[in-house]
C-alpha distance (Angstrom), angle and dihedral (degrees) to the residues before:
residue distance angle dihedral
M1 . . .
K2 3.79 . .
I3 3.78 116.2 .
C4 3.78 138.9 168.2
I5 3.77 127.7 -141.1
A6 3.79 126.1 -146.6
G7 3.79 116.9 -150.5
E8 3.78 135.2 45.5
G9 3.82 100.2 -150.0
A10 3.77 137.5 94.9
F11 3.80 98.6 -61.0
A12 3.79 94.4 42.7
G13 3.80 84.6 58.4
K14 3.81 91.7 51.2
H15 3.80 90.7 52.8
L16 3.78 91.8 47.2
D17 3.81 89.7 51.5
A18 3.82 89.4 51.0
L19 3.79 95.5 45.9
A20 3.79 90.6 51.4
R21 3.82 87.2 65.0
I22 3.79 94.9 50.6
D23 3.80 120.9 86.5
G24 3.77 121.2 -134.8
V25 3.78 100.1 29.0
D26 3.81 129.0 105.0
V27 3.81 125.6 -170.6
V28 3.78 102.1 -146.0
S29 3.82 100.5 169.8
I30 3.78 139.9 25.9
C31 3.78 122.6 -160.0
G32 3.80 114.7 -162.2
G33 3.76 140.8 173.1
V34 3.83 98.2 -127.2
L35 3.81 116.4 43.7
E36 3.80 98.9 -148.7
A37 3.81 93.6 48.5
T38 3.82 91.4 45.1
E39 3.79 92.4 50.0
K40 3.79 89.4 50.5
V41 3.80 92.2 54.1
A42 3.81 91.7 45.8
A43 3.81 92.3 51.1
A44 3.79 92.3 49.2
R45 3.79 93.2 47.5
G46 3.79 100.1 38.4
I47 3.81 94.1 -117.6
P48 3.83 107.2 161.3
H49 3.83 101.2 -153.6
V50 3.82 128.7 52.7
T51 3.77 127.2 -176.5
L52 3.79 143.5 152.0
D53 3.83 90.4 -144.7
L54 3.81 116.6 84.7
A55 3.82 92.1 -160.8
E56 3.82 89.2 57.6
A57 3.81 91.2 50.6
L58 3.82 91.8 49.2
A59 3.82 90.1 49.6
Q60 3.80 94.4 58.4
P61 3.81 111.2 120.6
G62 3.81 113.4 -82.9
V63 3.82 97.4 1.8
E64 3.81 108.6 153.9
A65 3.82 103.2 168.9
A66 3.77 146.6 14.6
I67 3.79 135.1 -145.4
L68 3.80 113.2 -150.2
A69 3.81 115.7 -150.7
T70 3.77 95.6 159.3
P71 3.82 135.1 123.6
T72 3.79 114.8 -55.7
P73 3.84 95.7 -119.0
I74 3.83 91.8 63.7
H75 3.82 99.2 41.1
A76 3.80 95.2 97.6
A77 3.82 96.3 45.5
Q78 3.80 92.9 46.8
A79 3.80 94.4 45.3
K80 3.82 90.1 52.9
Q81 3.80 90.1 47.9
V82 3.82 91.3 52.8
M83 3.80 94.0 47.4
R84 3.80 94.1 46.4
A85 3.82 87.8 51.9
G86 3.81 86.7 59.9
K87 3.80 94.7 -110.3
H88 3.79 129.4 129.7
V89 3.79 115.9 -113.7
L90 3.79 140.1 -154.7
V91 3.80 111.1 -171.9
E92 3.78 125.9 -169.6
I93 3.79 116.9 -118.3
P94 2.89 131.2 -50.8
M95 3.77 98.9 43.1
A96 3.83 85.5 -156.6
D97 3.79 138.9 -10.6
S98 3.77 95.0 -122.5
L99 3.78 135.6 47.2
A100 3.80 93.0 -126.0
D101 3.81 92.1 56.7
A102 3.82 91.5 46.1
E103 3.79 91.2 52.3
E104 3.82 89.7 49.1
L105 3.83 90.3 53.3
V106 3.79 91.2 54.0
R107 3.83 89.8 49.9
V108 3.82 91.1 51.1
Q109 3.82 91.4 48.8
R110 3.80 90.6 53.2
E111 3.81 91.2 48.2
T112 3.81 94.7 48.9
G113 3.81 99.5 35.5
V114 3.80 93.6 -143.6
V115 3.80 123.8 141.4
A116 3.80 105.6 -95.7
M117 3.79 122.5 179.9
V118 3.80 137.3 172.1
N119 3.81 116.0 -145.1
H120 3.80 101.9 -117.9
V121 3.78 86.5 166.4
R122 3.80 95.1 -177.8
R123 3.80 87.8 72.6
F124 3.80 87.4 61.6
N125 3.82 103.4 39.7
P126 3.83 105.4 112.1
S127 3.80 90.3 -128.5
H128 3.80 93.5 59.3
Q129 3.82 92.0 37.4
W130 3.80 90.1 56.3
L131 3.81 90.0 52.6
H132 3.81 92.4 43.8
D133 3.80 90.2 55.3
K134 3.81 90.2 51.7
I135 3.80 92.6 46.8
T136 3.82 95.1 48.4
A137 3.85 89.9 46.7
G138 3.81 89.0 55.8
E139 3.80 93.8 -116.0
L140 3.81 94.9 116.4
C141 3.79 134.5 31.6
I142 3.81 120.5 -165.8
Q143 3.76 116.1 -125.3
Q144 3.80 95.6 172.9
M145 3.76 140.2 -8.2
D146 3.80 112.7 -151.6
V147 3.80 110.3 -167.2
Q148 3.81 134.1 -178.5
T149 3.81 122.6 -167.6
F150 3.80 108.0 -174.1
F151 3.80 133.5 174.4
F152 3.78 137.6 150.7
R153 3.80 106.2 -128.3
R154 3.77 111.2 143.2
S155 3.79 88.4 147.1
N156 3.81 126.5 50.4
T157 3.83 101.6 -92.4
N158 3.78 135.8 137.5
A159 3.81 132.4 -126.1
K160 3.82 89.7 -75.0
G161 3.80 94.1 49.7
E162 3.81 92.4 -106.9
P163 3.83 123.6 137.3
R164 3.79 112.6 -86.9
S165 3.81 126.2 -144.7
W166 3.82 93.3 -150.0
T167 3.80 134.5 42.1
D168 3.80 119.9 -106.5
H169 3.82 120.0 -137.6
L170 3.80 129.5 -144.0
L171 3.83 94.6 -149.2
W172 3.78 105.7 38.6
H173 3.80 95.7 37.9
H174 3.77 114.7 21.3
A175 3.81 99.3 29.4
C176 3.81 88.4 47.4
H177 3.83 89.3 73.6
T178 3.77 94.3 57.0
V179 3.80 97.1 37.7
D180 3.80 90.9 56.3
L181 3.79 93.3 42.2
F182 3.81 94.8 50.6
Q183 3.79 91.4 49.9
Y184 3.82 91.2 44.5
Q185 3.80 92.8 50.6
T186 3.79 94.8 44.4
G187 3.79 93.8 41.8
A188 3.81 98.8 -128.2
P189 3.81 143.4 64.9
A190 3.79 115.3 -90.2
A191 3.80 113.1 -86.4
A192 3.81 93.3 -155.1
V193 3.81 134.7 17.8
T194 3.79 138.2 -171.2
A195 3.79 128.1 -165.5
L196 3.79 134.3 -173.2
Q197 3.78 129.7 169.8
G198 3.80 136.2 -167.2
P199 3.79 129.4 -132.6
I200 3.83 120.4 -41.3
H201 3.81 113.9 -111.3
P202 3.83 108.1 -113.1
K203 3.82 94.8 -134.6
L204 3.82 105.0 26.2
G205 3.79 93.6 44.4
I206 3.82 94.1 -141.4
A207 3.78 135.9 105.0
M208 3.79 110.6 -99.8
D209 3.81 95.4 -158.4
M210 3.80 133.1 39.3
A211 3.81 138.8 175.3
L212 3.79 114.6 -158.7
G213 3.79 131.9 179.3
M214 3.80 136.7 -168.8
K215 3.80 135.8 -176.7
S216 3.77 123.2 -160.7
P217 3.82 122.0 -138.0
H218 3.83 86.7 -109.0
G219 3.81 93.7 54.9
A220 3.81 103.7 -100.3
I221 3.80 113.8 136.8
C222 3.78 134.6 -152.8
T223 3.79 126.2 -157.1
L224 3.79 115.8 -166.0
S225 3.81 125.2 -172.4
L226 3.80 118.1 -170.5
S227 3.80 130.1 -176.0
F228 3.78 141.4 170.2
N229 3.83 87.5 -172.2
N230 3.81 99.7 66.6
Q231 3.80 116.3 114.3
G232 3.80 98.4 -148.1
P233 2.93 166.8 -6.0
F234 3.81 91.6 64.0
G235 3.80 129.6 -152.4
T236 3.79 137.9 49.0
F237 3.78 123.2 -55.0
F238 3.81 121.1 -167.0
R239 3.81 123.5 -160.6
Y240 3.79 113.7 -168.4
I241 3.80 110.8 -161.1
C242 3.82 104.4 -165.3
D243 3.77 138.4 174.4
H244 3.82 89.0 -106.1
G245 3.79 107.5 35.1
T246 3.79 143.3 -29.0
F247 3.79 122.5 -98.7
V248 3.78 133.4 -170.5
A249 3.80 119.2 -153.6
N250 3.78 121.3 -163.8
Y251 3.81 107.1 -178.3
D252 3.83 105.3 -68.6
D253 3.82 96.2 -5.9
L254 3.81 127.8 82.8
F255 3.81 131.1 -161.6
T256 3.76 136.8 179.3
G257 3.76 118.5 -111.3
A258 3.81 87.0 -98.2
G259 3.83 91.4 57.6
E260 3.82 99.1 -103.2
Q261 3.79 112.4 142.6
I262 3.82 117.5 -120.4
D263 3.79 120.4 -143.5
V264 3.83 105.0 -121.3
S265 3.80 96.0 166.8
G266 3.78 91.1 113.0
A267 3.80 93.2 55.8
A268 3.82 96.7 75.1
A269 3.78 145.2 6.9
S270 3.82 92.3 -108.6
S271 3.79 138.9 27.2
D272 3.82 91.8 -132.3
G273 3.80 117.1 86.2
I274 3.80 94.6 -157.9
E275 3.79 91.3 52.4
L276 3.81 89.2 50.1
A277 3.79 91.1 50.9
D278 3.80 91.2 49.3
R279 3.81 90.2 48.6
E280 3.82 90.1 52.2
F281 3.81 91.1 50.7
L282 3.80 93.4 50.6
A283 3.82 92.9 43.6
A284 3.81 91.3 51.6
I285 3.80 90.5 52.2
R286 3.79 92.4 50.4
A287 3.81 92.7 46.2
G288 3.79 95.0 41.2
R289 3.82 91.8 -128.7
E290 3.81 138.8 126.3
P291 3.79 110.6 -87.6
N292 3.75 126.3 -132.7
S293 3.84 103.3 -95.8
S294 3.78 94.6 26.6
L295 3.81 116.5 170.1
A296 3.82 88.4 -100.5
Q297 3.79 91.6 52.5
G298 3.81 89.9 48.7
L299 3.81 94.0 52.9
P300 3.87 96.0 84.6
A301 3.81 89.7 60.3
M302 3.81 89.8 53.1
R303 3.80 90.2 50.7
T304 3.81 90.4 52.3
L305 3.82 91.4 48.1
D306 3.80 89.0 51.4
L307 3.82 90.2 53.8
M308 3.80 89.3 50.9
Q309 3.79 92.3 47.5
R310 3.81 89.5 54.0
Q311 3.81 89.8 55.0
L312 3.80 91.3 49.5
G313 3.79 90.5 52.0
């Protein structure tokens, strides 16, 4: 299967690493935002075609699908462009930075009939998959999820510490992971939400700290603390407090509440959540089915984020 990738930054690299481990897929074009940086990635990865024009990448012979690892503000426009070109699309989270744009994406997917997926990678991390299997089997019931998403980004930089051309957002990007995961693990949209934010950064124009809460229709709660002011350790740490045990998930790894590591190797075909998401995307295309984490399945998270945004004002 011939695909193109849009983006030349940190997460484009993660997808390229993942795709290199998957048989039967060939990245034939890369569309970036900065020519020199895009050419450098293409040369290192052996990608034959480089462009700054997404339409040109989609028009390369045999291209069936695109993976979008581009700045958040252009996710919605690019995803619509890909679908209207008749190509399948996997877009990094968030699918959009507004509910209206997210709803429009779902409408376009239904009109075009292509496979369209948003990379809610927490659904695919083996740690969270292991817990999801236990929850759906009735072996565990969540009482509370306590989540911390911490970074130190007082300047506008990306995951590699490089200057960024757009401004990241704690709610519409980083909280999106946990909002979707909580609703996925509890099986329903949140019935109640709370949202508080700290001071707005004078240059970045965003809140650097947030405290968010959710309650499921069945009574489980989620508390989420986010900060761009935290001086390490960085990342997102999930504590599942359940009726039968406590579990701590750190990306693809899982531990008991006492710190003992749990073997999750049987939960998935890979130990890399991004690879597993890419595998699901490609498998859904080949089978002509809706993928786990389709745009439609991601819409409830966007609705919850919109409710939180309204509380923040």
